[in-house]
N, C-alpha and C positions, 0 to 999 in steps of 0.2 A: 268342160269340167272334169277334173280327175276324180275318179271314184274313191271314196274313203274306205271302201270295202277291200281294197287291194293292199297286200303286204309284199314288199320287194325284199328279197333275201339275197345279199351278195355272197359270192363264192370266189374260188380261186380264179376262174375264167368264165363264170356263168352268173346269170341273175335269174332267180326263180321268182315267178309272180303267182301269188296265191290269193284266192278270194276267201277272206276270213269269215264271211257269213255262210258260205256254202261248203267250207272246209275242203276246197279242191284246188289242185294245181292247174293254173290256167295255161302257163307256158314256161319254158326254160329258154333263155336267150344266151347264146354264146357271145362273149366279149372278146373281140380279136386283139391280139398283141397286148394282153393286159398282164399286169402284176396282180398281186392279191388285192381284190376289191374289198374295201372295208366299209364303205358308205355308198348309198345310192338313194336317189330321189327322182320322182317324176316332175318334169316341168309342165308338160301337157300330154295329151294322148299319144303324141308321136315323138317326144323328146324326153331324154333323161340325163342325169348327171351321175358320174361315178367319182369316188375318191379312192386313192390307192396308197400303197406303201412307198411310192416314189414321190409323195408330196404333190401329186398332180390332181387337178380336178378336170375331168373330161366331159364334154357335152356330146351326146350321141343322138342320132336320128334313128328311130325304130322303123325297120322295114321287114315286116313279117317276123321271122325268128332271128333276124340279123340286125346288127348295129353298124351304123356308118359314122365314123368320127367326124364331127363338125369343127370342134375347137378344143383347146386345152389351156389351162392356166398352170404355169410352172411355179414351183416353190411358193405356194400360197400359205404354207405352214412350215415350221421347223421340224416336224415329225409326221408320222403316218396320219392321213386323213381318215378318221374312223366314223364320222357322222356328217350327214348332209340332210337339210330339211328345206323344203320349199314353203315359205311363209304365205304364199298366195297373193302377195301384194307387190310382186316384182322383185322381192328380196330373197336371197338364199342365205342360210346359216350353214357354216362349215365348222367342224370341230376336230381337234386333235389333242394330243397330250400337252401341247404347249399353249394353245389359245383358241378362242372361239371368234370367228370372223362373221360379219354380216356384210353382204355385198349385193 
């Protein structure tokens, strides 16, 4: 179960994870070989997705403070991917300036 107390904040090459109830930074994870990350969401305790300015959605495995690239979807949108949301039912919503996708 993914905690609803966590806020993931994307950055240029990092993701900050904050506990919103305790108002504290839990960790900062470096994202290797990334462009500007605009969207991020957790799939489970060990996996997350990022969306970036190259119109790619990448799936990562979390290992400590590092990420290991598992897979990526190319050209899922016609512009920057700026929003990702895990619906919790096996579906992901991705959003950009051009369209919202559910997959």
